[in-house]
Biotite code that builds the C-alpha atoms (Angstrom):
import biotite.structure as struc

atoms = struc.array([
    struc.Atom([110.854, 133.331, 94.425], chain_id="A", res_id=1, res_name="UNK", atom_name="CA", element="C"),
    struc.Atom([108.003, 132.854, 91.972], chain_id="A", res_id=2, res_name="UNK", atom_name="CA", element="C"),
    struc.Atom([105.333, 130.231, 92.407], chain_id="A", res_id=3, res_name="UNK", atom_name="CA", element="C"),
    struc.Atom([104.376, 127.897, 89.582], chain_id="A", res_id=4, res_name="UNK", atom_name="CA", element="C"),
    struc.Atom([100.853, 127.967, 88.223], chain_id="A", res_id=5, res_name="UNK", atom_name="CA", element="C"),
    struc.Atom([100.232, 124.455, 89.543], chain_id="A", res_id=6, res_name="UNK", atom_name="CA", element="C"),
    struc.Atom([101.343, 125.450, 93.047], chain_id="A", res_id=7, res_name="UNK", atom_name="CA", element="C"),
    struc.Atom([99.137, 128.562, 92.968], chain_id="A", res_id=8, res_name="UNK", atom_name="CA", element="C"),
    struc.Atom([96.172, 126.494, 91.770], chain_id="A", res_id=9, res_name="UNK", atom_name="CA", element="C"),
    struc.Atom([96.686, 124.016, 94.601], chain_id="A", res_id=10, res_name="UNK", atom_name="CA", element="C"),
    struc.Atom([96.813, 126.823, 97.191], chain_id="A", res_id=11, res_name="UNK", atom_name="CA", element="C"),
    struc.Atom([93.626, 128.406, 95.890], chain_id="A", res_id=12, res_name="UNK", atom_name="CA", element="C"),
    struc.Atom([91.714, 125.112, 95.749], chain_id="A", res_id=13, res_name="UNK", atom_name="CA", element="C"),
    struc.Atom([92.540, 123.923, 99.260], chain_id="A", res_id=14, res_name="UNK", atom_name="CA", element="C"),
    struc.Atom([89.735, 124.192, 101.782], chain_id="A", res_id=15, res_name="UNK", atom_name="CA", element="C"),
    struc.Atom([89.774, 127.127, 104.189], chain_id="A", res_id=16, res_name="UNK", atom_name="CA", element="C"),
    struc.Atom([88.630, 124.824, 106.974], chain_id="A", res_id=17, res_name="UNK", atom_name="CA", element="C"),
    struc.Atom([88.076, 121.185, 107.850], chain_id="A", res_id=18, res_name="UNK", atom_name="CA", element="C"),
    struc.Atom([86.423, 119.504, 110.832], chain_id="A", res_id=19, res_name="UNK", atom_name="CA", element="C"),
    struc.Atom([87.667, 116.361, 112.540], chain_id="A", res_id=20, res_name="UNK", atom_name="CA", element="C"),
    struc.Atom([84.964, 114.916, 114.793], chain_id="A", res_id=21, res_name="UNK", atom_name="CA", element="C"),
    struc.Atom([85.925, 112.875, 117.855], chain_id="A", res_id=22, res_name="UNK", atom_name="CA", element="C"),
    struc.Atom([83.448, 110.231, 119.026], chain_id="A", res_id=23, res_name="UNK", atom_name="CA", element="C"),
    struc.Atom([84.424, 107.483, 121.487], chain_id="A", res_id=24, res_name="UNK", atom_name="CA", element="C"),
    struc.Atom([88.011, 108.787, 121.219], chain_id="A", res_id=25, res_name="UNK", atom_name="CA", element="C"),
    struc.Atom([88.054, 108.018, 117.458], chain_id="A", res_id=26, res_name="UNK", atom_name="CA", element="C"),
    struc.Atom([88.835, 110.815, 114.972], chain_id="A", res_id=27, res_name="UNK", atom_name="CA", element="C"),
    struc.Atom([86.770, 111.061, 111.796], chain_id="A", res_id=28, res_name="UNK", atom_name="CA", element="C"),
    struc.Atom([88.121, 111.425, 109.177], chain_id="A", res_id=29, res_name="UNK", atom_name="CA", element="C"),
    struc.Atom([91.206, 109.442, 110.172], chain_id="A", res_id=30, res_name="UNK", atom_name="CA", element="C"),
    struc.Atom([93.355, 110.165, 107.137], chain_id="A", res_id=31, res_name="UNK", atom_name="CA", element="C"),
    struc.Atom([95.224, 113.193, 105.865], chain_id="A", res_id=32, res_name="UNK", atom_name="CA", element="C"),
    struc.Atom([93.421, 116.521, 106.286], chain_id="A", res_id=33, res_name="UNK", atom_name="CA", element="C"),
    struc.Atom([94.759, 119.418, 104.237], chain_id="A", res_id=34, res_name="UNK", atom_name="CA", element="C"),
    struc.Atom([93.734, 123.078, 104.424], chain_id="A", res_id=35, res_name="UNK", atom_name="CA", element="C"),
    struc.Atom([94.963, 126.293, 102.839], chain_id="A", res_id=36, res_name="UNK", atom_name="CA", element="C"),
    struc.Atom([98.156, 127.741, 104.353], chain_id="A", res_id=37, res_name="UNK", atom_name="CA", element="C"),
    struc.Atom([97.925, 130.778, 106.647], chain_id="A", res_id=38, res_name="UNK", atom_name="CA", element="C"),
    struc.Atom([94.124, 131.041, 106.432], chain_id="A", res_id=39, res_name="UNK", atom_name="CA", element="C"),
    struc.Atom([93.309, 127.347, 106.867], chain_id="A", res_id=40, res_name="UNK", atom_name="CA", element="C"),
    struc.Atom([91.773, 126.062, 110.072], chain_id="A", res_id=41, res_name="UNK", atom_name="CA", element="C"),
    struc.Atom([91.334, 122.521, 111.366], chain_id="A", res_id=42, res_name="UNK", atom_name="CA", element="C"),
    struc.Atom([88.515, 122.211, 113.889], chain_id="A", res_id=43, res_name="UNK", atom_name="CA", element="C"),
    struc.Atom([88.594, 119.293, 116.339], chain_id="A", res_id=44, res_name="UNK", atom_name="CA", element="C"),
    struc.Atom([85.003, 118.733, 117.527], chain_id="A", res_id=45, res_name="UNK", atom_name="CA", element="C"),
    struc.Atom([84.524, 116.574, 120.629], chain_id="A", res_id=46, res_name="UNK", atom_name="CA", element="C"),
    struc.Atom([81.153, 114.800, 120.431], chain_id="A", res_id=47, res_name="UNK", atom_name="CA", element="C"),
    struc.Atom([81.698, 112.947, 123.728], chain_id="A", res_id=48, res_name="UNK", atom_name="CA", element="C"),
    struc.Atom([80.795, 113.901, 127.296], chain_id="A", res_id=49, res_name="UNK", atom_name="CA", element="C"),
    struc.Atom([84.397, 113.679, 128.483], chain_id="A", res_id=50, res_name="UNK", atom_name="CA", element="C"),
    struc.Atom([87.552, 115.702, 127.968], chain_id="A", res_id=51, res_name="UNK", atom_name="CA", element="C"),
    struc.Atom([90.400, 114.490, 125.775], chain_id="A", res_id=52, res_name="UNK", atom_name="CA", element="C"),
    struc.Atom([94.007, 115.481, 125.303], chain_id="A", res_id=53, res_name="UNK", atom_name="CA", element="C"),
    struc.Atom([95.027, 116.283, 121.716], chain_id="A", res_id=54, res_name="UNK", atom_name="CA", element="C"),
    struc.Atom([98.734, 115.637, 121.199], chain_id="A", res_id=55, res_name="UNK", atom_name="CA", element="C"),
    struc.Atom([100.444, 117.169, 118.149], chain_id="A", res_id=56, res_name="UNK", atom_name="CA", element="C"),
    struc.Atom([103.948, 116.255, 117.001], chain_id="A", res_id=57, res_name="UNK", atom_name="CA", element="C"),
    struc.Atom([106.132, 116.695, 113.933], chain_id="A", res_id=58, res_name="UNK", atom_name="CA", element="C"),
    struc.Atom([106.739, 113.811, 111.500], chain_id="A", res_id=59, res_name="UNK", atom_name="CA", element="C"),
    struc.Atom([109.869, 111.769, 112.248], chain_id="A", res_id=60, res_name="UNK", atom_name="CA", element="C"),
    struc.Atom([109.697, 112.655, 115.944], chain_id="A", res_id=61, res_name="UNK", atom_name="CA", element="C"),
    struc.Atom([108.348, 110.859, 118.984], chain_id="A", res_id=62, res_name="UNK", atom_name="CA", element="C"),
    struc.Atom([104.799, 111.714, 120.147], chain_id="A", res_id=63, res_name="UNK", atom_name="CA", element="C"),
    struc.Atom([106.134, 112.624, 123.595], chain_id="A", res_id=64, res_name="UNK", atom_name="CA", element="C"),
    struc.Atom([108.113, 115.492, 122.019], chain_id="A", res_id=65, res_name="UNK", atom_name="CA", element="C"),
    struc.Atom([104.868, 117.162, 120.951], chain_id="A", res_id=66, res_name="UNK", atom_name="CA", element="C"),
    struc.Atom([102.445, 119.487, 122.676], chain_id="A", res_id=67, res_name="UNK", atom_name="CA", element="C"),
    struc.Atom([99.208, 118.539, 124.451], chain_id="A", res_id=68, res_name="UNK", atom_name="CA", element="C"),
    struc.Atom([96.067, 120.667, 124.168], chain_id="A", res_id=69, res_name="UNK", atom_name="CA", element="C"),
    struc.Atom([92.853, 120.128, 126.118], chain_id="A", res_id=70, res_name="UNK", atom_name="CA", element="C"),
    struc.Atom([89.785, 119.268, 124.024], chain_id="A", res_id=71, res_name="UNK", atom_name="CA", element="C"),
    struc.Atom([86.869, 119.865, 126.419], chain_id="A", res_id=72, res_name="UNK", atom_name="CA", element="C"),
    struc.Atom([83.759, 117.643, 126.413], chain_id="A", res_id=73, res_name="UNK", atom_name="CA", element="C"),
    struc.Atom([81.123, 118.688, 123.857], chain_id="A", res_id=74, res_name="UNK", atom_name="CA", element="C"),
    struc.Atom([83.401, 121.470, 122.619], chain_id="A", res_id=75, res_name="UNK", atom_name="CA", element="C"),
    struc.Atom([85.986, 122.213, 119.956], chain_id="A", res_id=76, res_name="UNK", atom_name="CA", element="C"),
    struc.Atom([89.548, 123.391, 119.468], chain_id="A", res_id=77, res_name="UNK", atom_name="CA", element="C"),
    struc.Atom([90.761, 125.098, 116.295], chain_id="A", res_id=78, res_name="UNK", atom_name="CA", element="C"),
    struc.Atom([94.298, 124.828, 114.918], chain_id="A", res_id=79, res_name="UNK", atom_name="CA", element="C"),
    struc.Atom([95.637, 127.200, 112.262], chain_id="A", res_id=80, res_name="UNK", atom_name="CA", element="C"),
    struc.Atom([98.144, 125.878, 109.738], chain_id="A", res_id=81, res_name="UNK", atom_name="CA", element="C"),
    struc.Atom([101.111, 127.787, 108.323], chain_id="A", res_id=82, res_name="UNK", atom_name="CA", element="C"),
    struc.Atom([102.618, 127.106, 104.914], chain_id="A", res_id=83, res_name="UNK", atom_name="CA", element="C"),
    struc.Atom([104.696, 123.941, 105.070], chain_id="A", res_id=84, res_name="UNK", atom_name="CA", element="C"),
    struc.Atom([103.263, 122.774, 108.418], chain_id="A", res_id=85, res_name="UNK", atom_name="CA", element="C"),
    struc.Atom([102.575, 119.099, 108.997], chain_id="A", res_id=86, res_name="UNK", atom_name="CA", element="C"),
    struc.Atom([101.598, 117.518, 112.294], chain_id="A", res_id=87, res_name="UNK", atom_name="CA", element="C"),
    struc.Atom([100.550, 114.071, 113.380], chain_id="A", res_id=88, res_name="UNK", atom_name="CA", element="C"),
    struc.Atom([98.074, 113.956, 116.229], chain_id="A", res_id=89, res_name="UNK", atom_name="CA", element="C"),
    struc.Atom([96.618, 111.579, 118.760], chain_id="A", res_id=90, res_name="UNK", atom_name="CA", element="C"),
    struc.Atom([93.513, 111.647, 120.942], chain_id="A", res_id=91, res_name="UNK", atom_name="CA", element="C"),
    struc.Atom([94.346, 110.650, 124.530], chain_id="A", res_id=92, res_name="UNK", atom_name="CA", element="C"),
    struc.Atom([92.473, 110.439, 127.824], chain_id="A", res_id=93, res_name="UNK", atom_name="CA", element="C"),
    struc.Atom([93.266, 113.392, 130.062], chain_id="A", res_id=94, res_name="UNK", atom_name="CA", element="C"),
    struc.Atom([94.253, 111.098, 132.938], chain_id="A", res_id=95, res_name="UNK", atom_name="CA", element="C"),
    struc.Atom([97.088, 108.643, 132.592], chain_id="A", res_id=96, res_name="UNK", atom_name="CA", element="C"),
    struc.Atom([100.802, 108.481, 132.209], chain_id="A", res_id=97, res_name="UNK", atom_name="CA", element="C"),
    struc.Atom([103.002, 109.045, 129.188], chain_id="A", res_id=98, res_name="UNK", atom_name="CA", element="C"),
    struc.Atom([102.561, 105.417, 128.099], chain_id="A", res_id=99, res_name="UNK", atom_name="CA", element="C"),
    struc.Atom([98.765, 105.755, 127.820], chain_id="A", res_id=100, res_name="UNK", atom_name="CA", element="C"),
    struc.Atom([97.433, 104.731, 124.439], chain_id="A", res_id=101, res_name="UNK", atom_name="CA", element="C"),
    struc.Atom([95.857, 107.321, 122.213], chain_id="A", res_id=102, res_name="UNK", atom_name="CA", element="C"),
    struc.Atom([93.970, 106.997, 118.968], chain_id="A", res_id=103, res_name="UNK", atom_name="CA", element="C"),
    struc.Atom([95.366, 109.008, 116.130], chain_id="A", res_id=104, res_name="UNK", atom_name="CA", element="C"),
    struc.Atom([94.717, 110.193, 112.661], chain_id="A", res_id=105, res_name="UNK", atom_name="CA", element="C"),
    struc.Atom([96.242, 112.628, 110.317], chain_id="A", res_id=106, res_name="UNK", atom_name="CA", element="C"),
    struc.Atom([98.486, 114.123, 109.476], chain_id="A", res_id=107, res_name="UNK", atom_name="CA", element="C"),
    struc.Atom([97.087, 117.631, 109.283], chain_id="A", res_id=108, res_name="UNK", atom_name="CA", element="C"),
    struc.Atom([98.930, 119.726, 106.697], chain_id="A", res_id=109, res_name="UNK", atom_name="CA", element="C"),
    struc.Atom([98.568, 123.002, 104.844], chain_id="A", res_id=110, res_name="UNK", atom_name="CA", element="C"),
])
């Protein structure tokens, strides 16, 4: 299937990487973050001195159906995005039950 010129232009102009900084459990930027498919990377940088849980889930699904990834204190986690991917995410404390409140942003998309 051929790709239109507009679609190709969009793919070539998307950033290869983006960084979402976490400070006091708040992501910055909070809105949509889009990177190039297949080569694009979204870096989650924890500026705090405590660990967080990053929870990723698909649109139109419940957050508890997603996957949790540890974001260590003063460290980072990198997520690669495939073509057509879109995930919402939340930043949660590592301790707590499934009802614990997280602070989210996103989505992250290709």
